[in-house]
Short mmCIF file of the C-alpha atoms (twelve columns), coordinates in Angstrom:
data_MODEL
# 
_entry.id   MODEL 
# 
loop_
_atom_site.group_PDB 
_atom_site.id 
_atom_site.type_symbol 
_atom_site.label_atom_id 
_atom_site.label_alt_id 
_atom_site.label_comp_id 
_atom_site.label_asym_id 
_atom_site.label_seq_id 
_atom_site.Cartn_x 
_atom_site.Cartn_y 
_atom_site.Cartn_z 
_atom_site.pdbx_PDB_model_num 
ATOM 1   C CA . MET A 1   0.000  0.000  0.000   1 
ATOM 2   C CA . SER A 2   1.376  3.409  -0.930  1 
ATOM 3   C CA . GLN A 3   2.150  6.011  1.722   1 
ATOM 4   C CA . ALA A 4   2.088  9.796  1.197   1 
ATOM 5   C CA . ILE A 5   5.047  12.021 2.063   1 
ATOM 6   C CA . ASN A 6   4.532  15.794 2.317   1 
ATOM 7   C CA . ILE A 7   7.420  18.132 3.128   1 
ATOM 8   C CA . LYS A 8   7.209  21.917 3.162   1 
ATOM 9   C CA . GLN A 9   9.922  24.412 4.192   1 
ATOM 10  C CA . SER A 10  10.236 28.213 3.899   1 
ATOM 11  C CA . ILE A 11  13.156 30.612 3.945   1 
ATOM 12  C CA . VAL A 12  13.538 34.359 3.373   1 
ATOM 13  C CA . VAL A 13  16.047 35.207 0.646   1 
ATOM 14  C CA . ARG A 14  17.384 38.685 -0.111  1 
ATOM 15  C CA . ALA A 15  16.399 38.836 -3.785  1 
ATOM 16  C CA . ARG A 16  13.472 39.720 -6.012  1 
ATOM 17  C CA . PRO A 17  10.830 37.033 -6.713  1 
ATOM 18  C CA . ASP A 18  11.452 37.072 -10.485 1 
ATOM 19  C CA . VAL A 19  15.184 36.335 -10.039 1 
ATOM 20  C CA . LEU A 20  14.463 33.467 -7.642  1 
ATOM 21  C CA . TYR A 21  11.716 32.120 -9.917  1 
ATOM 22  C CA . ARG A 22  14.177 31.747 -12.796 1 
ATOM 23  C CA . LEU A 23  16.925 30.313 -10.570 1 
ATOM 24  C CA . ALA A 24  14.619 27.690 -9.078  1 
ATOM 25  C CA . LEU A 25  12.618 26.604 -12.105 1 
ATOM 26  C CA . GLU A 26  14.833 27.087 -15.173 1 
ATOM 27  C CA . PRO A 27  16.639 23.710 -15.586 1 
ATOM 28  C CA . LYS A 28  19.967 25.049 -16.896 1 
ATOM 29  C CA . ARG A 29  20.216 27.605 -14.090 1 
ATOM 30  C CA . ARG A 30  19.050 25.153 -11.435 1 
ATOM 31  C CA . VAL A 31  21.661 22.507 -12.198 1 
ATOM 32  C CA . ARG A 32  24.461 25.084 -11.743 1 
ATOM 33  C CA . TRP A 33  23.745 25.758 -8.068  1 
ATOM 34  C CA . ASP A 34  21.713 22.789 -6.763  1 
ATOM 35  C CA . PRO A 35  23.991 19.970 -5.503  1 
ATOM 36  C CA . ASN A 36  21.041 17.544 -5.533  1 
ATOM 37  C CA . LEU A 37  20.846 17.615 -9.335  1 
ATOM 38  C CA . VAL A 38  23.491 16.259 -11.667 1 
ATOM 39  C CA . ARG A 39  21.542 16.961 -14.842 1 
ATOM 40  C CA . ALA A 40  18.442 18.976 -15.710 1 
ATOM 41  C CA . GLU A 41  17.384 19.747 -19.264 1 
ATOM 42  C CA . TYR A 42  14.347 20.166 -21.431 1 
ATOM 43  C CA . GLU A 43  13.400 16.910 -23.115 1 
ATOM 44  C CA . GLY A 44  14.092 17.036 -26.825 1 
ATOM 45  C CA . GLY A 45  16.835 19.683 -26.574 1 
ATOM 46  C CA . GLU A 46  15.709 23.274 -26.698 1 
ATOM 47  C CA . GLY A 47  12.664 24.273 -24.739 1 
ATOM 48  C CA . ARG A 48  11.331 27.025 -22.604 1 
ATOM 49  C CA . LEU A 49  9.663  27.292 -19.242 1 
ATOM 50  C CA . ALA A 50  5.932  26.704 -19.838 1 
ATOM 51  C CA . ASN A 51  3.121  24.485 -18.564 1 
ATOM 52  C CA . ASN A 52  3.208  20.821 -19.659 1 
ATOM 53  C CA . VAL A 53  6.800  21.067 -20.955 1 
ATOM 54  C CA . PRO A 54  8.689  17.801 -20.255 1 
ATOM 55  C CA . VAL A 55  12.019 18.026 -18.416 1 
ATOM 56  C CA . ARG A 56  14.623 15.326 -17.655 1 
ATOM 57  C CA . PHE A 57  16.188 15.346 -14.195 1 
ATOM 58  C CA . LYS A 58  18.951 13.234 -12.699 1 
ATOM 59  C CA . PHE A 59  19.554 13.323 -8.954  1 
ATOM 60  C CA . SER A 60  23.006 13.109 -7.381  1 
ATOM 61  C CA . ARG A 61  24.380 9.820  -6.073  1 
ATOM 62  C CA . ARG A 62  23.373 10.557 -2.483  1 
ATOM 63  C CA . LEU A 63  19.786 10.665 -3.772  1 
ATOM 64  C CA . LEU A 64  20.283 7.249  -5.410  1 
ATOM 65  C CA . GLY A 65  21.195 8.801  -8.788  1 
ATOM 66  C CA . LEU A 66  17.595 8.483  -9.956  1 
ATOM 67  C CA . SER A 67  16.704 9.761  -13.446 1 
ATOM 68  C CA . PHE A 68  13.160 10.728 -14.322 1 
ATOM 69  C CA . THR A 69  10.968 12.840 -16.559 1 
ATOM 70  C CA . ALA A 70  8.684  15.515 -15.150 1 
ATOM 71  C CA . ARG A 71  6.230  18.030 -16.551 1 
ATOM 72  C CA . TYR A 72  5.982  21.637 -15.473 1 
ATOM 73  C CA . GLY A 73  2.647  22.793 -14.131 1 
ATOM 74  C CA . GLN A 74  0.992  25.610 -12.198 1 
ATOM 75  C CA . LEU A 75  3.506  28.118 -13.565 1 
ATOM 76  C CA . GLN A 76  2.537  31.634 -12.625 1 
ATOM 77  C CA . ALA A 77  5.644  33.816 -12.990 1 
ATOM 78  C CA . PRO A 78  7.039  35.103 -10.651 1 
ATOM 79  C CA . LEU A 79  4.727  33.847 -7.901  1 
ATOM 80  C CA . ARG A 80  4.746  30.052 -8.143  1 
ATOM 81  C CA . GLY A 81  5.584  27.026 -10.210 1 
ATOM 82  C CA . GLY A 82  6.495  23.392 -10.008 1 
ATOM 83  C CA . TRP A 83  6.677  20.039 -11.695 1 
ATOM 84  C CA . GLU A 84  5.244  16.545 -11.372 1 
ATOM 85  C CA . SER A 85  6.914  13.282 -12.346 1 
ATOM 86  C CA . VAL A 86  5.454  11.541 -15.385 1 
ATOM 87  C CA . ARG A 87  6.185  8.005  -14.144 1 
ATOM 88  C CA . HIS A 88  7.469  6.479  -10.934 1 
ATOM 89  C CA . VAL A 89  10.808 7.688  -9.534  1 
ATOM 90  C CA . GLY A 90  12.610 4.734  -7.964  1 
ATOM 91  C CA . PRO A 91  10.620 3.765  -4.854  1 
ATOM 92  C CA . LEU A 92  8.162  6.635  -5.402  1 
ATOM 93  C CA . GLU A 93  4.945  6.271  -7.404  1 
ATOM 94  C CA . LYS A 94  4.700  10.023 -7.858  1 
ATOM 95  C CA . LEU A 95  6.994  12.942 -7.014  1 
ATOM 96  C CA . THR A 96  6.005  16.607 -7.186  1 
ATOM 97  C CA . GLN A 97  7.882  19.768 -6.356  1 
ATOM 98  C CA . GLY A 98  6.245  23.157 -5.884  1 
ATOM 99  C CA . TRP A 99  7.751  26.600 -5.346  1 
ATOM 100 C CA . THR A 100 6.037  29.771 -4.109  1 
ATOM 101 C CA . PHE A 101 7.676  33.201 -4.011  1 
ATOM 102 C CA . LYS A 102 6.114  35.872 -1.821  1 
ATOM 103 C CA . ALA A 103 7.621  39.360 -1.681  1 
ATOM 104 C CA . VAL A 104 8.259  40.490 1.898   1 
ATOM 105 C CA . PRO A 105 10.196 43.483 3.269   1 
ATOM 106 C CA . GLY A 106 13.894 42.753 2.789   1 
ATOM 107 C CA . GLY A 107 13.506 40.029 0.193   1 
ATOM 108 C CA . THR A 108 11.306 37.119 -0.786  1 
ATOM 109 C CA . GLU A 109 9.802  34.316 1.246   1 
ATOM 110 C CA . VAL A 110 10.535 31.144 -0.708  1 
ATOM 111 C CA . THR A 111 8.506  28.038 0.092   1 
ATOM 112 C CA . LEU A 112 9.511  24.682 -1.326  1 
ATOM 113 C CA . SER A 113 7.153  21.743 -1.002  1 
ATOM 114 C CA . VAL A 114 7.892  18.187 -2.066  1 
ATOM 115 C CA . ASN A 115 5.168  15.557 -2.170  1 
ATOM 116 C CA . GLY A 116 5.551  11.917 -2.978  1 
ATOM 117 C CA . ARG A 117 3.829  8.578  -2.737  1 
ATOM 118 C CA . VAL A 118 6.025  5.696  -1.643  1 
ATOM 119 C CA . ARG A 119 5.251  2.403  -3.370  1 
ATOM 120 C CA . TYR A 120 6.326  0.250  -0.415  1 
ATOM 121 C CA . GLY A 121 5.553  1.070  3.231   1 
ATOM 122 C CA . TRP A 122 8.788  -0.429 4.587   1 
ATOM 123 C CA . ILE A 123 10.899 2.186  2.757   1 
ATOM 124 C CA . GLN A 124 8.861  5.235  3.740   1 
ATOM 125 C CA . LYS A 125 11.094 6.493  6.601   1 
ATOM 126 C CA . PRO A 126 14.423 6.431  4.670   1 
ATOM 127 C CA . VAL A 127 12.823 8.044  1.593   1 
ATOM 128 C CA . GLU A 128 11.128 10.685 3.749   1 
ATOM 129 C CA . ARG A 129 14.471 11.489 5.410   1 
ATOM 130 C CA . MET A 130 16.153 11.684 1.994   1 
ATOM 131 C CA . LEU A 131 13.475 14.050 0.619   1 
ATOM 132 C CA . HIS A 132 13.639 16.221 3.741   1 
ATOM 133 C CA . ASN A 133 17.407 16.582 3.250   1 
ATOM 134 C CA . LEU A 134 16.796 17.425 -0.417  1 
ATOM 135 C CA . VAL A 135 14.412 20.260 0.520   1 
ATOM 136 C CA . VAL A 136 16.697 21.732 3.188   1 
ATOM 137 C CA . THR A 137 19.883 21.606 1.090   1 
ATOM 138 C CA . THR A 138 18.085 23.054 -1.950  1 
ATOM 139 C CA . LEU A 139 16.813 26.051 0.043   1 
ATOM 140 C CA . VAL A 140 20.177 26.621 1.739   1 
ATOM 141 C CA . GLU A 141 22.017 26.446 -1.585  1 
ATOM 142 C CA . LEU A 142 19.535 28.867 -3.170  1 
ATOM 143 C CA . GLN A 143 20.239 31.305 -0.320  1 
ATOM 144 C CA . ARG A 144 23.985 30.741 -0.758  1 
ATOM 145 C CA . GLN A 145 23.757 31.294 -4.539  1 
ATOM 146 C CA . VAL A 146 21.985 34.631 -4.107  1 
ATOM 147 C CA . ASP A 147 24.349 35.701 -1.311  1 
ATOM 148 C CA . ALA A 148 27.363 34.685 -3.399  1 
ATOM 149 C CA . GLN A 149 26.280 37.095 -6.134  1 
ATOM 150 C CA . GLY A 150 25.709 39.871 -3.588  1 
ATOM 151 C CA . ALA A 151 28.962 39.071 -1.780  1 
ATOM 152 C CA . GLN A 152 30.879 39.203 -5.073  1 
ATOM 153 C CA . LEU A 153 29.326 42.577 -5.875  1 
ATOM 154 C CA . LEU A 154 30.261 43.945 -2.440  1 
ATOM 155 C CA . GLU A 155 33.785 42.554 -2.770  1 
ATOM 156 C CA . ASP A 156 34.214 44.171 -6.197  1 
ATOM 157 C CA . MET A 157 32.886 47.480 -4.868  1 
ATOM 158 C CA . GLY A 158 35.301 47.291 -1.919  1 
ATOM 159 C CA . ARG A 159 38.269 46.676 -4.225  1 
ATOM 160 C CA . GLU A 160 37.249 49.596 -6.415  1 
ATOM 161 C CA . MET A 161 37.006 51.887 -3.372  1 
ATOM 162 C CA . GLN A 162 40.470 50.770 -2.174  1 
ATOM 163 C CA . ARG A 163 41.939 51.411 -5.611  1 
ATOM 164 C CA . LYS A 164 40.422 54.905 -5.711  1 
ATOM 165 C CA . GLN A 165 41.698 55.701 -2.201  1 
ATOM 166 C CA . LYS A 166 45.212 54.587 -3.143  1 
ATOM 167 C CA . GLU A 167 45.113 56.746 -6.269  1 
ATOM 168 C CA . GLU A 168 43.928 59.734 -4.228  1 
ATOM 169 C CA . GLN A 169 46.672 59.181 -1.628  1 
ATOM 170 C CA . LYS A 170 49.282 58.886 -4.359  1 
ATOM 171 C CA . ALA A 171 48.031 62.086 -6.031  1 
ATOM 172 C CA . ALA A 172 48.102 63.891 -2.660  1 
ATOM 173 C CA . LYS A 173 51.711 62.765 -2.064  1 
ATOM 174 C CA . GLU A 174 52.725 63.932 -5.528  1 
ATOM 175 C CA . ALA A 175 51.057 67.293 -4.935  1 
ATOM 176 C CA . ALA A 176 52.831 67.684 -1.572  1 
ATOM 177 C CA . LYS A 177 56.175 66.811 -3.177  1 
ATOM 178 C CA . ALA A 178 55.636 69.326 -5.967  1 
ATOM 179 C CA . ALA A 179 54.692 72.003 -3.409  1 
ATOM 180 C CA . ARG A 180 57.932 71.379 -1.430  1 
ATOM 181 C CA . ARG A 181 60.061 71.626 -4.569  1 
ATOM 182 C CA . ARG A 182 58.615 75.036 -5.427  1 
ATOM 183 C CA . LYS A 183 59.649 76.538 -2.085  1 
# 
């Protein structure tokens, strides 16, 4: 008898909903930052994010390296979106993933929900634990990806400020030297 698994987690991320929507749902962008996915691509080569578009996913080895096809659904940019597996995914009859993005002061509240139906009751606990880890690491890595971009921007701005200060100090020294020579 199949058992249902429902996992839902939220996190506040300092970014706009439209940026997070593309990062989370666009397969090529998602595979770059999500350690749970080894491969994610539109089925049949080129595609675009739209309802009922098939996508091929392959999980990492710690998630049993499962490959499966899913279809996008409930896409409402930049508020929500998700996908549902077409066939069974390893020990799961059905696997769905849903994202919601709600603008809040200081960023966006991102909610990730994963639902599945386990085909065999004896494997429910390990699969539930595995899916819970998937949800948590995905949200943490999304936060890290956004912060990495912001951190890089701040670092670049800091370097630029240091360079300008050094140039100003050097110019001031040169001006002081020139003033002493005139006396």
